[in-house]
Structures are given as C-alpha cells and as structure tokens.
N, C-alpha and C positions, 0 to 999 in steps of 0.2 A: 306593600312590604316595608317594614322598618329597615331602611338601609343603614349600613354601618359606614359612617363618615370615616375617611382616612384619618382625619384629625379633628375630632369634635372640639368645640370650645372648652377651654380649661375648666370653666365653671360648670359645665354640663356633667358633673359627676357627684356621686355620693361616696362617703367613706365608710368602710366596715373594717373591723379589726378585732384582735384577741388580746391586746395589751402587750404583745411582743413583736407583732408586725401588723401590716394593714394592706388593704387593697382598695383600688378605685373602681367604681362601677359607673359606666356612662348611662345617660338617660335613654340610650338605645339598647340597654341590656348587655353591654360589653364590659367584661373585666379587662381593662387595658393597662393596668399597672398592678403588680403584686411581686414583692421581693420576700424571700424566705431563706433561712428561718428567722431573721431579724429584720428590723427596718433597714439597716445598712448592709444587708446581704445582696448578692447578685439577684437580678430579676428573674422571674419565671414567666411573667407576662409584662411586656413593655411596648405594646403597639403605640402607646402615646408618644413614644420617642422615635419609633420607626415602624410604620404600619406593616411593612413587608417582612421585616426581620425580627421584630420585637416579640411577637406572639400575643394571642388574645384568647378569650373564652366568651363566646357569644350565645345568648339565648334570646330569641326574639321571634315574633310571629311573621308568617308569610301572608300579607294582604296588601294590595296596592293602596288602600286608604287608611291603613293603620297609623295611629299617632300614639305618643307616649307621654306620661307624666310620672314624676318621681317624688317620693315622700318618705319620711321616717315614721315608723310607729312612734306615737308620742313618748317623749322622754326615754328613748332607747337608741341603740346603735344598729337596729334592724331596718334595712332599707327595702322599700317596695318600689318596683318599676312597673307601672300600670300601663297596659297597652289597650287602646280603644279602637274598635273597628266595627263596621256595620254587622259583622257576623257575631260579635261578642266582645266581652271584656275579660282580659286575662292579666295575671300578675306574675312577676318574677320576684321572689323574696330572697334577699341576700343577707347573710350574716356570718360571723365567726364567733364561736363560743369563747367567752372571757376565760383566760387562763389565770386563775387566782393564785397559783403556786408561785413562790419566789424562785423556783428552780427553772432555769432556761430549758427549753425543749426544742428539738429539731422537727417536731411533728405539729403541723398547723393545718386546720381544716376549714375550707370555705364551703358553706352550704348554699345551694341555689334551688329553692323550691319553686315549683310552678303550679299555679292554680287558676281555674277559670271561675268567674263569679256570675257571668251572664252569657248565654248563648253557647257558641262553640268556637274554639280558637286553635289553629294549627301552628305549632312552634317548631323552629329549626334550631338545632344545637351545633356549634362548632367549638371544639376544644383543641387549641393549637399552641401548646407551651413551647417556649424557646429559652432553654436554661442558660445561665451565666451571661446575661445581657445578649442573648442570641448568638453567643460564640461557640456553644457546646452542642454537638449532635446528640440526638436521643433515639432510642428504639422503642417500639410499641408492641406490647403483647396484649391480646384480648381473650376474654373468657366469658362469653355470653354478654351479660349487661355490665361486666366489670372489665377494666383495662388498667394497664400500668405503663407509664412512661419512665424510662430509665436513661440517665445520663451519667457522666463521670462524677461519682460521689453524691448524686442526688437522684431522687425518684419522686414520682407523683402517681397516686392511685386514684382512679375514678370509678365511682359506682353510679350506674344509671338506674334509677328507681322508676319503673313503669315507662322507661324510655328505651327504644331500640337503638343501640349504638353500633356503628359500622366503621371499619377502617377507611381512612382517606389518606393513603400513603402512610406516613408515620404519625398522622393525626387522627382525630375522631370527628365523626359527624353523627347526627341523630335527628329523629323527627318524632313528634308526638301530637296527637289531636285530643284535646280534652273538652268535655262538656261541663256545664255549670255544676259546681260542687265537687269536681274531680281534681286530684293532685298528681303531680309527678315531681321528681327531684333529681338533682345531680349533687354528688358529694365528692369534692376534690381535696385530697389530702397530700400535702408535701411532707417528705421525710428524707432522711439520708439514704444513700443508695442501698444500705444493708437492712433498712428497717422493714419489719413485717407489714403485710397488707392490713389495713384496718378491718375490724370485724364488720360483717355485713349488718346493715340496718334496714328497716322497712320505711316506707314513705310516712306511715303514721308516726313512727319514732322520730323521724326528722322534723315533722310538724310539731310534735310535742317538745322537741329540743328548742325549736324557735321560740315558743312561748315561755319556756324556762329562761332563756337568755334575755328575752324582753323584760321578764320580771326582775332579773339581776340588775339591769340598768335602771329600771323605774325605782327600785329600792334604793339604789345608790343616789339617784337624783333627790329622793326624799330627804337625804342627809343635808341638802343645801338649806341655808338659812336665808336665802334671798327671797324677799317678799315685795320686791319693787314693781315698777311699771312695765318691765320688759322681760318677763320670765321665760318666754320662748327663746329669745336670742341668748339670754344669759345661760340658760341650762343647756342649750345646744352647744354653746362655746365651752362649757364645763365638760360635757361629754367628749367633745373633740379633743380637749387637752388631755383627758384621761386616756382616750384612744391613742394619742401620740406619745404616751409615757410608757417606757419599757419597764414593766412591772417588776421584774427580778431585781432591778437596781434603783428604781424610782427616778430614772433619768429621762426627761422629756426630749424628744427630737424637735428640731425646728419646723419640719414639715415631713409629710409622708413620701414625698417624691424628690427626684433629682432631675436636673436638666430642663425644666420648664422655663421658658424665656421671660425675662423682664421686658423685652421688646421682640416681637415675632420677627425672625430672620436675623436677630442680633447675636452678640457673643456673650451676653450676660446670662449664662445658663449654668447655674451652680448646683452642687449636690448639698441638699439641706437635711440629710437623714442622720444628723449627728446632734450632740447635746452641746449647745452654746451656754457657757456660764451665764452670760447676760440674760438671754431669753428665759432660761430655766429659773434663775434667781427671781426675776420679775413675776414668774408664774406663781412663786410662793405667795407673793402679796395678793395676786388675783384669787388664788384658791382660798386663802385665809379670809378674804373679803366675804366669801359666801359659805364659809364654815367647813371646808375640807382640810382638816388639820393633818390627817394621816398622810395624805399625798405630799403636803408641804414638808412634813418631817422626813419622809423618805428621801426627798431630794437633798435636804440639808445634810443628812448623813452621807449621801453619795458625794456631796461637795467636800465635806470634811475628809473623806477618804482620799480625794484627789490632793488636798493640801498635805495630808500625811505622807502620801506617796513621794512628795518632793522634799521632805525634811532631810537636811544634811546634804542636799545636792545643789550644784551651782545652777545659776540662771533664775528665771522667773518662777515664783511659787505656783502659779496657775498658767495653764494654757487656755486660749480663748474657747476651744471646743475639744470634745473627746468623742470617742465611740461610746455607745450606750453602756458598755461594760467598764468604762474608764480607760480604755487603751488610748494613749495619746497619738498613736501613729496613724495618720490619715493622709497618705500620699495622694496627690492628684494626678490622674491620668485621663486620657481622652479616648473615647470609643469612636475610633475613626470609621468603623463600619456602619454606625448609626447616622441617619440623615438629620435627626433632631426633629422636634415638634415643628411641623410646617417649615422645615428647612433651617431651623435655628441651631446652628452648629458653632462651636464644638459642643458635643455632649460630654460633660465631665463626670468622672467618678472620683470620689475623694475631694478634699478641699485644701488647697495650698495655703489658704488664709489661716490654717491652724498654726502656722509658724509665725504669724504676725505678733507684734507687740501692741496690745490694746489695754492701756492702763485703766480704762473705765470699768473693767470687769471686777476689780476689787471693790469698787463702790456698790455695784449691783449685788455682789456676793454678800457684803455686810448689810445691805438693805434687806436682802432676803433673810439673813440670819436674825436680824433685829426686829423684824415686823411682828413676830409672834413670840412672846416670852416662853410659851410652852414648847416652842420649837427650838429656840436658841439655848434654853437650859438643858435640852436633851443632848447637847454636845458633850457634856461631862468636862471634868477638869483637864484631862489630856487633850481633848478637842479644843478647849479654850487656849491652852498653851500654844498649840499649833497655829491657831488663828492669830493670837497676839504676836507670834513670831513673824507671821505674814505682814502684819501692820508695821512691825519694826523694819522689815525689808522695804516697805513702801515709803517710809520716812526718807530713805536715801535714794528713792527711784521715781517719785512722783513727777519730778520736774524734767522729764525726758520727752523728746518727740516720739510720736507713735503713729500707727496707721489709722487709728480712730474707729469709732463704732461701725462705720459703713464699710470697713474692710477695703478701703480704696487701694489701688495698686499704682498710685502715682507718686509715692514717696512719703516719708514721715513728716509730720507737722506738729506744731504745738496746738493740738485740738482743744478747744475750750471745753467741750463735753467731757473729755478725758480728765481735765482738771476738776470739773464739777463733781464727777463721780469719785475722784480721789478724795475730795473734800468730804463726800458722803462716807467713804470708808473710815476716815479718821473720826468723823462726828459720831457715827454709830458705834465704833469700837469704844470710844470714850463712854458713851451712854451704857453700853453693855457691861463694861468693866465696873462702872459705878453701881449700876442696878443689881448686878449679881455679886458684887464685892469680890471681884477677881483681880489678880495682879496684872499690872501692865505699866508701860512707860507713858503714863498719861500726860506728863508735862511735855514730852517730845511730840506726842500725838497732837496735843493742843496747839503747840507752836506750828506744826506743819499745817494743821487745818486752817489756822488763822492766816498763815502766809499764802496759802492757796487762794483764799477769798480775796485778799488784797491784790494778788496777781491777776485774778480773773477780772476784777473790776477796773484794773488799770490797763492791762494788755489785751484783754478780751473785749473791751468796750470800744465801739467805733463811734466817735463823736458826731461825725456827719450823718451816719445812719441812725444815731440815737438808739443803738441796739448792741447786744452782745452778738458776736459773730462766730463763724465756724472755727477759725483758728487765728492765732495772733498774726497781725500784719495783713489780714484779709478784710474785705468788706462783704464777704459772702455770708448769707444767713443760713442757718441749719436747724431743721425741725427737731433734732434730738434734744435741743435745749428746752423744748416744751416740758421736759420733766423737772425743770428747776423749781417751780413752786411745790410740786409734790414731794420732792426730797428735802425741801427746806433751805436751800442755799439762799434764796431771796423770798421774802413774804409775798403771797399771791397778789397783793396790791401795792407792792413797792413800786414807786414811779419808774425806776430803771427797768423793772420787769414788765410793767404795763407798756412802756415804750417799745421794748423788744417784741412783745406780743403784737402790738400795732404794726410794727415793721414786717413781721411775718405775715400778718393779714394782707398787707399790700403786695408782697413779693411771692410768697410760697403757697398761698391759699387760692384755690380755684373753685368757686361755688361750693365751699365747705370742705373740699378735698385738699389734701396737703402734700406737697412735694417734699422730699427729704432735703434737697438742695438743688441748685442749678448746676448740672455737670459742665455746661458750657462756661460758666463763670468760675468754676473750681474744678479743673481737669482731674479726673480720678484714674487716669491710666487705661481707660476702656473706651471703645468706640460706641456710638449710638446713644440713644436717649432712653428714658424710662417713664412709667406712669406715676400717678400719685401713690404715695406709700400709705397703705391702710392703717398700719400701726400709728403713723404720725397723725392721721385723721382722727383717730380715737384719743391720742394724747392731746390734740388740739381741743377736743371736747372737754377733757379733764382740766386743761389750763383755763379755758373759758369759764368753766364751773367755779374754779377756785378764785377767779377774778371777779366773780359775782355777775357775769354776763349770762344769766341763766336762759333767757329766751333764745339767745344766739347759740348757746351750748345745746339746748334741746333740739333746736332746728337742725344743727349740724349732726347730732347723734341720730336723729330719726331719718335724716336724709341718707346717712351712711348705711342704714339698714336696707335701703332700697337697692344698694349695690351688692348685697349678699346674694348668693345663688338661690335656686329654687328650694333648697333644703337648709338654708341658713348658714352656709359655709363661705369663708373668705379665703382667697389666695393672698399673695403678698402685696399686689398692686392693682390699681384700677387704671386701665388704658384710656386713650383719648376718646374712644367711642363708648366708654362705660364698660368695656370688657375686662374680665379679671385676667391678670398676668402673674407670672412667677409660680413658684412651687406651691402645691395645694394639698390640703388646706394648711395654712400657716399658723403655727401656735402663737407667734408674736402678736398677730392680729387679734386672735380670739382672747388672749389674756388681756390685751389693752381694752377690748370691748367690755370685759367684765369690770375692769378698773374704772372705766368711764361711766358705766351704768351705775355702779355702786356709789361713786362720788356724786353723780348728778341726782340720783334718787335722794340721797341724804340732804343735799342742798335744797331740792324742791320741797321735801318734807318740812324743812325748817322754815321755809317761806310760805308754805301753804300752796305751792304751785302744783 
C-alpha cells in the first residue's frame, strides 16, 4: 500500500493550476494544498500544514509493495503520478484547465483521472475537504456517483466517473479496480455556496479535456525563443512562473503556498501568496529573456496601476507587496489551531512585512519597466508622468534607513542593496526619459544617482573585508549584492566588484550553494537558522558568468540542477541535508534560473564553450 505520510518532504510535490489558483499533489497521490478561488484565498485542502485538521484528497493503490514515481507530460502542466506494483502499473493524472479569460471566477476544477497501463490495480479514494483553513464545518450530500460539500459561503462538487463513492461521516471514500486500458476519474469543482452543480461529464470527455489542456501548454512553450543548453529546466521554470501568475491582472505570486518553514520546527514560516514588486519586476526580465512579451506587459500595466492608485496620497508611492488584485491590505494573523508542517509554528496568514519600507523596490520596478522597450512604451504618456513623479519622490527619500530586501524584523538599517537599487531607479529613469523623449527632472535624477554611487563606494565598502557589505557600519556580507554587475552599478570585472565576489566565495558559498547572509552575524529579529537561498545560488551563477569565470559558473549551475525536485521544481531554500525548504514552488528561484541560463548560454556561445 502507498501510505500517506503525515508530512511528506516539501519537494515531493508537483504543481497544477489554472492561472488563478493552484494545488500541490504529493508523489503519493495526495492533494495536500489547494486554496480557492484565488492563490491568496482560504484553503480547501491544507494537510501539508496540519495533517489532522487541514484536509486532503488522496487517490492511491492498495498494495503492500507499491511504489510511486511522478512526472509531467512534456512541456505541460499536467502531472502524472505513476504507481508500480507486482499486480500492475497505474497512473493518476492531475490537472486544472487554464482559464484564459481576464475575468476572475469563483469556479475552479481539479481533474484527477485514473488509468491502468499494465495488469490490474486497485485504487482507494479519500476526499476530505476542510474549508477556511480547517475552521469551517461542512455538510455532505450524495446522489449516486455525485456529491456536494457545502460550507458557509463555499461549496465543492465531486463527480465520480466509474468510481463508487460512499459517505464516510461528512467526507467521501471510494474504491475502484481497473485493468490495462481502463479509465476512471474524479472531478472536484470549487465554487461559491450558491453556485450550481457542474454539468455531468463522461470519463471519455475528461480524458479528451486532459489532452486539450496539454496542447494549450505545449503551444505556449513553443512561443519561447530559448535555444540554449538547458531547455528542460528553463521551460519548466517558465511554465511554473505562468502557473504562479494571476491571469486576470498579470500579477505573479511569490509562491503557491503559505507557512512552509525555512527551518523545520522554526518560526520562519511566511505566507508567500502575494505579489512582491521586487520578485514580479525581475520576472519581467526573465520572461523577456526567452520571448514572453505579453506576460511581461501585463505585469507592467498592473504595476502602473499601483502607482496611479497612490497619486495625490501621502506616504510611499509603492508598497512592497499586494494581493493579486492590487489590494494593499494584507494583515498578518496566526492560525493557532494548525500545528504547522512537522510542528513548524506559528502558521501565518497574511504578511506583516507589507507595511515595511524597502526602498530597493523602486529600482526593481524601473529595471522591469526599462528592460523591454516594447513594454515600457506601452505605459503611455499618463503612465510616464506617474512614473516620473515616483522618481521625483525618490530624490527626497532614497537616503533613508529601511528594512531591506530580506524583510528583516530587527530594525531599519542603511542597507547597501537598497542604495544599489535606488541608483538603478534613477539610472533607468534617465535612460527611459532620453530614449522616449519624455519630460523629467533629469538633472535632479542624475545628481541623486551620482550621489548614491559615491555613498555606496565610501560607506558601503569595508576596507578590511575588501568588499561591499550588507549595510553601512557592518562587516557582514550579503548575497543580494550579486545583482550589482547585472544592473550595471559596477562593471563585471571592476576590481572592487571582483574583490567583493571573492569575499562572498569565502564566506557565503558552500559547495556552489549560497547563503543570503549569516543571521548570527547580522541579527534579523528571528530565532533559528536557514538553508542556502536558491535565488542567490542562481544569482551567483550569473555573477560568475559576467566575471568571465565560465567553468565555475557552469559547474555551479549544473550542480544547482541536481537540487531540483523530481519534476524540476524548486522551493525557496536548500537545507543542510540537501532537502528543499520554504514555500513551494518559489517564483524568485525559477526566474533567477532563467536569467542565469540565458546569460551563461550567451557567454558560452561567445567563447565556443
């Protein structure tokens, strides 16, 4: 029998989604995370955060010697969990149909088809939803092979196709034995409490739907212009970014999940189901690198709208993160009734870091705006005026202490990275204004840009370390500064930069994996430690590439690939035993993979490597 672990490894999952929300399916055939109707909505299945109270949807065989493997159909978001036993080989095929409309919907369908390809396999089904993070009770009504779960304001309808479903309290169980060539299916549809039941479909229709949706993704991937050495990893990362983007607004979320720990048993358990200006802006560059202009344009317009929302209001022009619809209100609360992944508490909903001051976001936003002329010019004149007004605000505000890119809760500092990205904001604004012949206070912007560079190289430089450091007055190194050569603050082979890179090699790099910083040396207001940060490991590859250290860069890049999970996905961090940690999958990691692959391919092509 394929047993259901109370808490499977974070990496033992594949992702399916419809571009408005997403679900995780473990390699044991268990849906243990699904929030609806949006990424940032309350959960329907959350056993990954509390096995007993979170809810799950399991389809797996009953055989003492069964084992499982998981894979995606090539270049698609359709996930196959294959079960192998002496009696036969069976598969559970999971997918959600892409919702290509720009109109948000409360109706989301998870398809789970079962087929046997060899011999005979007996499958067991358990469907145990727990609405509103397990806080809301539900009732079950059944009608033959169909059933409906109803809770306060929400409902889920289940169709069993060739599967006998029976009541198990207020949950469902079922069993089915299939022979080679036979199919069965489960169709799980979430909707609001007043929504009608979905129309009945046949098993054959469900299977046809699967291949239609595979074709959608394969056609989308063919729009990539990537022709480099690592197409499998790059295209899987691109599909993952697309799955993590809320299609109605074009806003990417940082990850599909909340509450997964950076250290098992620790308190670094955040909710990442929101749109960070930083992450999303860098995704513009990654998507443009491989030819996806439409997705980049959608986000630029979303970001323009956020700036326009603040016109005429006091305070910062941008918040560091928003909900996918642009709502800035993200209060942080704790789910006291959830034990957390393997006891990692507290489990947080919302994110209090949304109120932090992080001045680097203006640099990332301008970096995103400026990287594709076809994208930046789509802003229009009114959009440009709003953007220019934001840069005028930054002239008076760049020289402030802030919480920094890592959202530390240990107090504000003069973070060097925040200054670097403020420099980028002015530098790109000047270039955009000149290139597009748009009005702006270019003399003021130029003066601010130059003042920042002088300040960084005097106050951010540590003479004994021979390196730029995390914040002024500190001797702590910080991997966020690996972006310096990419954004152009220093040339990739400037002696000061190469010396900084060498210092990072000595302190932050462990067998090609990179730590963000040392929390013990730079207290961040939180207990515990963390693993290496996968974003930084790919930024390290990018920095090595630009420094001309191509053998080292390629080695580091290909070694990082070995830390991907079985279907090519990455969480936020890699732990001390090589395990993946943090929310999963993480967009920041996948966009940096694309950036690193693109720059490394180009450099290797130029040198004949």
